[in-house]
C-alpha positions as CSV (number, residue, x, y, z in Angstrom):
1,M,-6.4,-14.3,23.9
2,R,-3.3,-16.0,25.3
3,S,-3.8,-14.1,28.6
4,V,-5.7,-15.9,31.3
5,R,-7.4,-12.6,32.2
6,A,-8.6,-12.1,28.6
7,R,-9.9,-15.7,28.4
8,A,-11.7,-15.4,31.8
9,A,-13.3,-12.1,30.8
10,L,-14.4,-13.4,27.5
11,G,-15.8,-16.5,29.0
12,A,-17.7,-14.7,31.7
13,T,-19.1,-12.2,29.2
14,L,-20.2,-15.0,26.8
15,V,-21.9,-16.9,29.6
16,V,-23.7,-13.8,30.9
17,A,-24.7,-12.8,27.4
18,V,-26.2,-16.2,26.7
19,A,-28.0,-16.2,30.0
20,L,-29.4,-12.6,29.6
21,I,-30.5,-13.2,26.0
22,G,-32.2,-16.4,27.0
23,A,-33.9,-14.7,30.0
24,G,-34.8,-11.7,27.9
25,L,-36.4,-13.8,25.2
26,A,-38.3,-15.7,27.9
27,V,-39.6,-12.5,29.5
28,L,-40.6,-11.1,26.1
29,L,-42.5,-14.3,25.2
30,V,-44.3,-14.4,28.6
31,L,-45.1,-10.8,28.4
32,R,-46.4,-11.1,24.8
33,D,-48.5,-14.2,25.7
34,N,-50.1,-12.4,28.7
35,L,-50.9,-9.3,26.8
36,I,-52.3,-11.3,23.9
37,G,-54.4,-13.3,26.4
38,Q,-55.8,-10.1,27.7
39,A,-56.7,-8.9,24.2
40,D,-58.3,-12.3,23.5
41,L,-60.4,-11.9,26.6
42,Q,-61.6,-8.4,25.6
43,A,-62.3,-9.5,22.0
44,E,-64.3,-12.6,23.3
45,V,-66.4,-10.5,25.7
46,A,-67.3,-8.0,22.9
47,A,-68.1,-10.8,20.5
48,R,-70.3,-12.7,23.0
49,D,-72.1,-9.5,23.9
50,V,-73.1,-8.8,20.2
51,A,-73.8,-12.5,19.7
52,G,-76.1,-12.5,22.7
53,Q,-78.1,-9.6,21.4
54,L,-78.5,-11.2,18.0
55,A,-79.6,-14.5,19.5
56,T,-82.3,-12.8,21.4
57,G,-83.8,-11.4,18.2
58,T,-82.4,-7.8,18.3
59,A,-82.5,-6.3,14.9
60,Y,-79.3,-5.5,13.2
61,D,-79.9,-1.7,13.3
62,D,-80.7,-2.0,17.0
63,V,-77.6,-3.9,18.1
64,E,-75.7,-1.8,20.6
65,L,-72.0,-1.7,19.7
66,D,-70.1,-0.3,22.7
67,D,-66.7,1.3,22.2
68,E,-66.6,0.7,18.5
69,E,-63.2,2.3,18.1
70,D,-61.5,-0.1,20.4
71,H,-63.6,-3.1,19.6
72,P,-64.7,-3.1,15.9
73,V,-67.4,-5.7,15.0
74,Q,-68.2,-7.5,11.8
75,V,-71.1,-10.0,11.5
76,V,-71.4,-12.5,8.6
77,D,-74.0,-15.1,7.9
78,E,-73.6,-18.7,6.8
79,E,-72.8,-17.8,3.3
80,G,-70.1,-15.3,4.3
81,R,-72.1,-12.2,3.6
82,V,-71.6,-9.2,5.8
83,V,-74.8,-8.3,7.7
84,L,-73.5,-6.0,10.3
85,V,-70.4,-3.8,10.9
86,S,-69.3,-1.1,13.3
87,K,-70.3,2.4,12.2
88,D,-66.8,3.7,11.6
89,L,-65.2,0.5,10.3
90,R,-63.7,1.2,6.9
91,A,-61.6,-1.9,6.2
92,V,-60.7,-5.1,8.0
93,T,-58.4,-8.2,7.5
94,G,-58.1,-11.4,9.4
95,T,-61.8,-12.2,9.6
96,G,-64.0,-14.5,7.6
97,A,-65.0,-11.7,5.2
98,T,-63.1,-8.6,4.2
99,G,-66.2,-6.5,3.3
100,V,-67.5,-3.7,5.5
101,T,-70.8,-3.0,3.7
102,P,-73.8,-4.8,5.1
103,V,-76.1,-6.6,2.7
104,P,-79.6,-5.0,2.8
105,S,-82.1,-7.2,4.6
106,D,-84.8,-6.7,2.0
107,S,-82.7,-7.5,-1.0
108,A,-83.2,-10.8,-2.9
109,G,-81.7,-13.7,-1.1
110,A,-80.6,-11.5,1.7
111,T,-80.7,-12.7,5.3
112,P,-83.6,-11.2,7.1
113,S,-82.9,-9.1,10.2
114,P,-83.6,-11.1,13.4
115,G,-86.3,-8.5,14.3
116,D,-88.1,-8.4,10.9
117,D,-91.6,-9.9,10.5
118,D,-91.9,-12.9,8.3
119,D,-95.6,-12.1,7.4
120,D,-97.7,-8.9,7.5
121,G,-99.3,-8.4,10.8
122,D,-97.0,-10.9,12.5
123,D,-94.7,-9.9,15.3
124,G,-91.7,-11.7,13.9
125,R,-92.7,-15.1,15.4
126,D,-94.8,-17.8,13.7
127,D,-97.8,-19.1,15.5
128,D,-96.3,-22.5,14.9
129,S,-95.0,-23.7,18.2
130,S,-92.1,-25.4,16.4
131,S,-90.4,-22.0,16.0
132,P,-88.0,-21.3,18.9
133,D,-88.7,-18.5,21.3
134,S,-85.0,-17.3,21.2
135,G,-81.7,-18.3,19.6
136,E,-78.5,-19.3,21.3
137,V,-74.8,-18.4,21.5
138,S,-72.2,-21.2,20.9
139,S,-70.5,-22.2,24.1
140,D,-67.4,-23.5,22.3
141,D,-64.2,-21.6,22.7
142,P,-63.9,-18.9,20.1
143,E,-61.4,-18.9,17.3
144,F,-58.8,-16.2,17.5
145,S,-56.9,-14.6,14.6
146,D,-54.6,-11.6,14.0
147,G,-55.6,-8.9,11.5
148,T,-55.9,-5.2,10.9
149,A,-58.8,-2.8,11.0
150,T,-59.2,0.7,9.7
151,V,-61.5,2.7,12.1
152,D,-62.2,6.3,11.1
153,R,-59.1,6.4,8.8
154,T,-56.8,4.9,11.5
155,T,-55.4,1.5,10.7
156,A,-54.1,-0.7,13.6
157,D,-53.4,-4.3,14.5
158,Y,-56.2,-6.2,16.2
159,R,-56.8,-9.6,17.8
160,F,-60.2,-10.9,16.6
161,A,-62.4,-13.4,18.3
162,A,-65.1,-15.4,16.3
163,V,-68.2,-16.4,18.2
164,E,-71.2,-18.2,16.5
165,A,-74.8,-17.3,17.3
166,T,-78.0,-18.8,16.2
167,T,-81.0,-16.5,15.8
168,R,-84.7,-17.4,16.7
169,D,-85.2,-18.1,13.0
170,G,-82.4,-20.7,12.9
171,V,-79.9,-18.5,11.1
172,T,-76.3,-19.1,12.1
173,L,-74.2,-15.9,12.3
174,T,-70.5,-15.5,13.1
175,V,-69.6,-12.4,15.1
176,Y,-66.1,-11.1,14.8
177,A,-65.0,-8.6,17.5
178,G,-61.6,-7.2,17.7
179,A,-59.3,-5.9,20.5
180,P,-56.4,-3.6,19.8
181,L,-52.8,-4.9,20.1
182,A,-51.3,-1.4,20.4
183,A,-50.7,-1.9,24.2
184,E,-49.1,-5.2,23.7
185,Q,-46.9,-3.9,20.9
186,E,-45.9,-0.9,22.9
187,A,-45.1,-2.9,26.0
188,V,-43.1,-5.5,24.2
189,G,-41.3,-2.8,22.2
190,T,-40.4,-0.9,25.4
191,V,-39.1,-4.0,27.1
192,R,-37.2,-5.0,24.0
193,G,-35.6,-1.6,23.6
194,A,-34.6,-1.5,27.3
195,M,-33.0,-4.9,26.9
196,L,-31.1,-4.0,23.7
197,T,-29.9,-0.8,25.4
198,G,-28.9,-2.3,28.7
199,L,-27.4,-5.6,27.5
200,P,-24.3,-4.1,25.9
201,V,-23.7,-1.9,29.0
202,L,-24.1,-4.9,31.3
203,L,-21.8,-7.0,29.3
204,V,-19.1,-4.3,29.3
205,V,-19.5,-4.1,33.1
206,V,-19.2,-7.9,33.4
207,A,-16.1,-8.0,31.2
208,G,-14.5,-5.1,33.1
209,V,-15.2,-6.5,36.5
210,T,-14.0,-10.0,35.5
211,W,-10.8,-8.5,34.1
212,L,-10.1,-6.6,37.3
213,V,-11.0,-9.4,39.6
214,T,-8.9,-11.9,37.6
215,R,-6.0,-9.5,37.5
216,R,-6.1,-9.0,41.2
217,A,-6.4,-12.7,41.8
218,L,-3.5,-13.5,39.5
219,R,-1.2,-10.8,40.9
220,P,0.5,-13.3,43.3
221,V,1.1,-15.6,40.3
222,E,2.9,-12.8,38.6
223,G,5.0,-12.3,41.7
224,I,5.8,-16.1,41.8
225,R,6.7,-16.0,38.1
226,R,9.0,-13.0,38.5
227,E,10.8,-14.6,41.5
228,M,11.2,-17.9,39.6
229,A,12.7,-16.0,36.7
230,A,15.1,-14.2,39.0
231,I,16.1,-17.5,40.7
232,T,16.7,-19.1,37.3
233,A,18.8,-16.1,36.2
234,S,20.8,-15.9,39.4
235,E,21.0,-19.7,40.0
236,D,20.5,-18.9,43.7
237,L,18.3,-21.8,44.9
238,A,18.3,-20.3,48.5
239,R,15.7,-17.8,47.4
240,R,12.0,-18.4,47.8
241,V,8.9,-17.2,46.1
242,P,6.5,-14.9,48.0
243,E,3.6,-16.7,49.7
244,P,0.3,-14.8,49.9
245,D,-1.6,-14.7,53.1
246,S,-4.7,-16.2,51.5
247,R,-5.6,-19.9,51.9
248,D,-6.6,-20.4,48.3
249,E,-5.0,-22.4,45.4
250,I,-2.5,-19.7,44.6
251,A,-1.1,-19.8,48.2
252,A,-0.9,-23.6,47.9
253,L,1.0,-23.2,44.6
254,A,3.5,-20.9,46.3
255,R,4.0,-23.3,49.2
256,T,4.5,-26.2,46.8
257,T,6.9,-24.2,44.7
258,N,8.9,-23.3,47.8
259,E,8.9,-26.9,48.9
260,T,10.2,-27.9,45.4
261,L,12.9,-25.3,45.6
262,T,13.9,-26.7,49.0
263,V,14.2,-30.2,47.7
264,L,16.0,-28.9,44.6
265,E,18.4,-26.9,46.7
266,A,19.1,-30.0,48.9
267,S,19.6,-32.1,45.8
268,V,22.0,-29.7,44.2
269,E,23.9,-29.3,47.4
270,R,24.1,-33.1,47.8
271,Q,25.3,-33.3,44.2
272,R,28.0,-30.7,44.8
273,R,29.2,-32.5,48.0
274,F,29.2,-35.7,46.1
275,V,31.3,-34.3,43.3
276,A,33.7,-32.7,45.8
277,D,34.0,-35.8,47.9
278,A,34.4,-38.1,44.9
279,S,37.2,-35.8,43.6
280,H,38.9,-36.0,47.0
281,E,38.5,-39.8,47.3
282,L,39.8,-40.3,43.8
283,R,42.7,-38.0,44.2
284,S,44.4,-40.1,47.0
285,P,44.6,-43.5,45.2
286,I,45.5,-41.9,41.9
287,A,48.2,-39.8,43.5
288,S,49.6,-42.7,45.4
289,L,49.5,-45.0,42.3
290,R,51.3,-42.3,40.2
291,T,53.9,-41.8,42.9
292,Q,54.7,-45.5,43.0
293,L,54.9,-45.7,39.2
294,E,57.2,-42.7,39.0
295,V,59.5,-44.2,41.7
296,A,59.5,-47.5,40.0
297,E,60.4,-45.8,36.7
298,A,63.4,-44.1,38.3
299,H,64.3,-46.9,40.7
300,P,62.9,-50.3,39.6
301,E,64.3,-52.0,42.7
302,L,62.0,-49.8,44.9
303,L,58.7,-50.8,43.1
304,D,56.0,-51.6,45.7
305,L,53.9,-53.9,43.5
306,P,51.4,-55.0,46.2
307,G,50.8,-51.4,47.1
308,A,50.2,-50.5,43.5
309,V,47.8,-53.3,43.1
310,A,46.0,-52.3,46.3
311,D,45.6,-48.8,45.1
312,T,44.4,-50.0,41.7
313,V,41.8,-52.2,43.4
314,R,40.7,-49.4,45.7
315,L,40.3,-47.1,42.7
316,Q,38.4,-49.7,40.8
317,V,36.0,-50.3,43.7
318,L,35.5,-46.6,44.1
319,A,34.7,-46.1,40.4
320,A,32.2,-48.9,40.5
321,D,30.5,-47.4,43.5
322,L,30.3,-44.0,41.9
323,L,28.9,-45.5,38.7
324,L,26.2,-47.4,40.7
325,L,25.2,-44.3,42.6
326,A,25.0,-42.4,39.3
327,R,22.6,-45.0,37.9
328,L,20.5,-45.0,41.0
329,D,20.3,-41.2,41.0
330,A,19.2,-41.4,37.3
331,G,16.2,-43.5,38.4
332,E,17.4,-46.9,37.3
333,K,14.8,-49.5,38.4
334,P,15.7,-53.0,39.5
335,G,14.9,-55.9,37.3
336,G,11.6,-57.8,37.6
337,G,13.1,-61.2,38.6
338,T,12.5,-63.2,41.7
339,V,15.3,-63.6,44.3
340,E,15.4,-66.1,47.1
341,L,17.1,-64.2,49.9
342,G,18.0,-67.2,52.0
343,A,20.0,-68.8,49.1
344,L,21.5,-65.4,48.2
345,V,22.8,-64.9,51.8
346,R,24.4,-68.4,51.9
347,E,26.0,-67.8,48.5
348,E,27.4,-64.4,49.5
349,V,28.8,-65.7,52.7
350,S,30.4,-68.8,51.1
351,Q,32.4,-66.5,48.7
352,R,33.9,-64.4,51.5
353,T,37.0,-66.5,52.2
354,G,39.3,-63.6,53.2
355,D,37.2,-62.3,56.1
356,R,39.1,-61.8,59.3
357,I,36.0,-63.0,61.3
358,A,33.9,-66.0,60.2
359,V,30.3,-65.1,59.5
360,S,27.5,-67.0,61.2
361,V,24.5,-67.7,59.0
362,E,21.0,-68.2,60.4
363,V,18.5,-69.2,57.7
364,P,15.5,-71.4,58.7
365,E,15.3,-74.6,56.7
366,G,12.4,-75.0,54.3
367,G,11.6,-71.3,54.4
368,A,10.5,-69.4,51.3
369,F,12.1,-65.9,51.3
370,E,11.4,-64.7,47.8
371,V,11.4,-61.0,46.8
372,N,11.3,-59.2,43.5
373,G,14.3,-57.3,42.4
374,S,17.8,-57.4,41.0
375,R,19.9,-60.2,42.2
376,G,23.2,-58.3,41.6
377,Q,22.1,-55.2,43.5
378,L,20.7,-57.2,46.4
379,S,23.9,-59.2,46.6
380,R,25.8,-55.8,46.6
381,V,23.7,-54.7,49.6
382,I,24.4,-57.8,51.6
383,G,28.1,-57.6,50.8
384,N,28.3,-54.0,51.8
385,L,26.6,-54.8,55.2
386,L,29.0,-57.7,55.8
387,D,32.0,-55.4,54.9
388,N,30.8,-52.9,57.4
389,A,30.3,-55.5,60.1
390,Q,33.8,-56.9,59.4
391,R,35.3,-53.4,59.8
392,H,33.7,-52.8,63.2
393,A,33.3,-56.3,64.8
394,E,35.5,-57.4,67.7
395,G,35.0,-61.1,67.4
396,S,31.7,-62.1,65.8
397,V,29.6,-61.3,62.8
398,A,26.2,-62.9,62.2
399,V,23.5,-62.7,59.5
400,S,20.0,-64.0,59.7
401,V,17.0,-64.2,57.4
402,A,13.4,-64.4,58.6
403,A,9.9,-63.6,57.6
404,D,8.6,-60.2,58.8
405,G,4.9,-59.4,58.1
406,R,4.4,-59.1,54.4
407,G,8.1,-59.1,53.7
408,V,11.5,-60.6,54.4
409,R,14.0,-59.3,57.0
410,V,17.8,-59.7,56.6
411,E,19.7,-58.7,59.7
412,V,23.5,-58.3,59.9
413,R,24.9,-58.1,63.5
414,D,28.4,-57.5,64.9
415,D,29.8,-57.2,68.4
416,G,31.6,-53.9,67.9
417,A,31.0,-50.5,69.6
418,G,27.7,-50.0,67.8
419,V,26.4,-46.8,66.2
420,P,25.6,-43.8,68.5
421,E,21.9,-43.0,68.3
422,D,22.5,-39.5,67.0
423,E,24.6,-40.9,64.1
424,R,22.2,-43.6,63.0
425,E,20.9,-41.6,60.1
426,R,24.0,-39.7,59.2
427,I,26.0,-42.9,58.5
428,F,23.7,-43.6,55.5
429,E,24.9,-40.3,53.8
430,R,27.5,-40.5,51.1
431,F,31.2,-40.3,52.0
432,V,30.3,-40.3,55.7
433,R,32.7,-42.3,57.9
434,L,32.8,-42.2,61.7
435,D,36.1,-41.6,63.5
436,D,36.9,-45.2,64.2
437,A,36.2,-46.1,60.5
438,R,38.7,-43.4,59.4
439,S,41.3,-44.8,61.8
440,R,40.9,-48.2,60.2
441,D,41.8,-46.9,56.8
442,D,41.2,-50.1,54.9
443,G,40.0,-48.7,51.7
444,G,36.4,-47.7,52.6
445,A,35.2,-44.5,51.0
446,G,32.0,-44.1,53.0
447,L,29.7,-45.2,50.1
448,G,28.8,-48.7,51.1
449,L,25.9,-47.9,53.5
450,A,24.6,-45.1,51.2
451,I,24.5,-47.5,48.3
452,A,22.8,-50.2,50.4
453,R,20.0,-47.8,51.5
454,D,19.4,-46.4,48.0
455,V,19.1,-50.0,46.6
456,A,16.7,-51.0,49.4
457,A,14.6,-47.9,48.6
458,R,14.6,-48.7,44.9
459,H,13.2,-52.2,45.8
460,G,10.5,-50.8,47.9
461,G,12.2,-51.7,51.2
462,T,14.0,-50.1,54.1
463,L,17.4,-50.3,55.7
464,T,17.8,-49.2,59.4
465,V,20.4,-49.6,62.1
466,H,19.7,-50.6,65.7
467,R,21.6,-51.8,68.8
468,A,22.1,-55.5,68.8
469,D,20.9,-57.6,71.7
470,G,24.5,-58.5,72.8
471,G,25.9,-55.0,72.0
472,G,27.2,-53.7,68.7
473,A,25.2,-52.8,65.6
474,A,22.3,-54.6,63.9
475,F,21.5,-53.5,60.4
476,R,18.0,-54.6,59.3
477,L,17.1,-54.9,55.6
478,W,13.4,-55.3,55.0
479,L,12.0,-56.1,51.5
480,P,8.4,-56.7,50.5
481,R,7.3,-60.1,49.2
482,P,5.9,-60.4,45.6
483,A,2.3,-59.3,45.3
């Protein structure tokens, strides 16, 4: 049951089984109720016919009992004594009395037949006007009951209707007439048998169709799985999973998987380039420092101490940059403190005493330029932007702070040659240095702008480069204000 196909087939089969069983039971109940209702109607008609004859004074022996085999009749009086039964009725259950032998009308205490004379010479009616001319049949709904009857040695189930009738002599009789339930039982049994036979077959068909449809639907998923397994085994991130032509969720899964592979390939390639460039950048200062130390060991008088210190500082800065990039790539988030960018810019500029060009600061007085983030990382961003401006400026470097919509903008400008438009995104890549930067080999490794953009992104901001109004480059750092 770990297979999706098996679970889908089982689930569909169970749902269909529950639905069919519920529908089948409902059909059987409705069919049974309808057939029993028809039997009730037949029994009631037969009972009222006999009750009507008795109410009009018809003698017991003269009562016409039509279709006695299908509609057996039993009549009892107020005391529960049987006064009339169908001719071939041998036994009965489910009525008020189980006897099938009528009580003789002339026996002691017996109920007189509705047609008998009360006195010799009378016609069955008293001269007293108080005696009713005819009886009546109860208009109330009859009572129904289930029972059995044996008619001419054949026992079957019947539905009995009980109707009360009052004779001309004021005697209350209860007429029980039955209607056979054989048709109802046969119909219900036939339908039930058909359902019990067809239900397993239908469930097997549902399970099989669901299995096949699910298998066909999941076939592209199996293709995606196999290709992903092959990619994992070969470590070839240039491969892609097959994308089906359909526009369903599986096609969307394949497209998303390929997009993920594209991002993963780019990330791995960037990581490889990073490692290769870092190795190259570290090799130069380490080799230079080793050479100077070996020369100094052999010839102390030739020791270039300032050069060794410079190489050591360059190596230290490069190691710090690599560690910061590693922390950023690992998802390090900035602290939740509040930083006032105007004060931070003034502080950073005041500490730069060795710059070849004095930095002009433009921060409006009384302005509130607070943002959330890491003071150390934001200071690093501003320092990297100023270092870049010092490296390319001809004679002026300026930094300004201003409000910009829902955030704060810090802009660093220089009057250098600027950044070509087609290079304005590439300069933010790691270890990228334009030709003029390489010719000014002052220790830059091409990581300053990459670090600055990564830190800005971690703070929810942006870092872009534009052409300054007076020529040169203008780097704009935008950071959101606290919510």
